[in-house]
N, C-alpha and C positions, 0 to 999 in steps of 0.2 A: 503493499498500499503507499503510495505517495505521501508524503507529510504536506501540512496545511503550508499555506501562503501565510506568513503571519509579520505582524509591523510590530514594533518596539519602540515603545519612547523612555530613553532614560532618565530615573525620575529620582536617581539618589547616587551618592559619591561614596566608592568603595576607593581606597586606601591599597597601594600596590605592594608589592615587594621591593619596587623600585623607589616606594615613597612617595609616589605621586598619586593624586584623585583620577579615579577613573569613573567615567560613566557609561557604564556597560550595555554594549549594543546586541550583538551577534555572537554566541558563543554558542558552545555544546550543553552549558547551563540554560541559556534564555529560550532557546528555539532546535536543540537537538541537532545542530551544525555537526558536520561531520569534518570539516577539513579547512575550517577557516574561522576567523573571528574579525570583528571588528567594534572600535568603542572611538571614544573622545575622549581624550586624556587634557588638564587642565594644570599647567605648571602656574603656579602662584610667582607674584612679583618678586624677582631676585633668589626664585628657588630653584633646586636642580635635583635631578635625579640620581640616587646612590649608583655607583658605578656595579655595573651588571651585562650579563651576555645573556644572551637566548639560545636557549642547547635546541639544534635541530629543526629550528623553523628560520623562514626569512618575515623581515618587517618592513614594510610600507607606513609610511607617514604623510597628511597631507596637511600642510599649517593653513589653518583658518585664521589666526589673528596672532599678532606678537612677533618677535625676532627669538628664535632658540639658537643657541651656541651648542652644537653635537662634538663632545670631543671623544676621539676613538683611539685604538691600537693598543696594544702590551701596555706602553705606559700612558696611553692617553694622550700622545702626544701628537695627533693630528687634529685639524679641526675644521669645521663648516657651520657657516650659518645661512640657515633655513627661515625665509619671511611668510607672511602672507600670498599663499597662491603656488609655492614651493613645494613639490615633493622630496622627500627623502627615503633612500634605501639601504636599510641594515641586513648585511646577509647573518647568517648562523652563525654562532659561536664569536663575534668581532664584540670586545670588550668598548664598552662606549657610556657616556654621561650626556642629558640634555641639559642646559642652564637657560631660565628663563634672562635673558639681556636686559628685561627694564625691571626697573625697581618699583613702578608703581602700577603696572597694568598686567594681568593675566594672559598667556599664552595659550591656546587652545588649538588642537590640531585632532583630526583623525588618524588613528592608527589600525590598520589589517596587516591580519597575518596568515599565515597556512597551517594553523594551526587551533582547531577550536579551545582548548581550555591551555592558552600557551601561559598564564601564570603559573600552570605548575612546572614549569622548565624553566624560570625565570634563576638566573645562580650570580649570586652577589660576584664582586668581582674586587681584589686587591691590585691596582697598578704595578707594576714592576717593580721595584724599587721603593715600595712601599709597605712590604710585610716587614713586621718586627722580626727581628734576630733569632 
């Protein structure tokens, strides 16, 4: 039997393992999705995600408003800035963190992944050289 078409209106904030608030949209839990998830992320003014990586899935981000600095790499040594109307792609396993560049306005983005339960496979990351000896 085919699954029904379902409309979702995200109505509550959920704190993620990255320590950013999400508004959950499409996922295995909400609609029984088997191969994707799609949410809204809000990065509060001057806030940042904890460094992390996604194990085994790709992430696509579309920035709705604000400017976000994404640091990535083994030492988070690379940087890219994404603004409203731009897409960002994060391959599986790449260490990264997102930082809202505004001290006064939140940044908002649509986040899509090819995993319906992606929060189960978010892994905290300690950049190379930052680990306690």
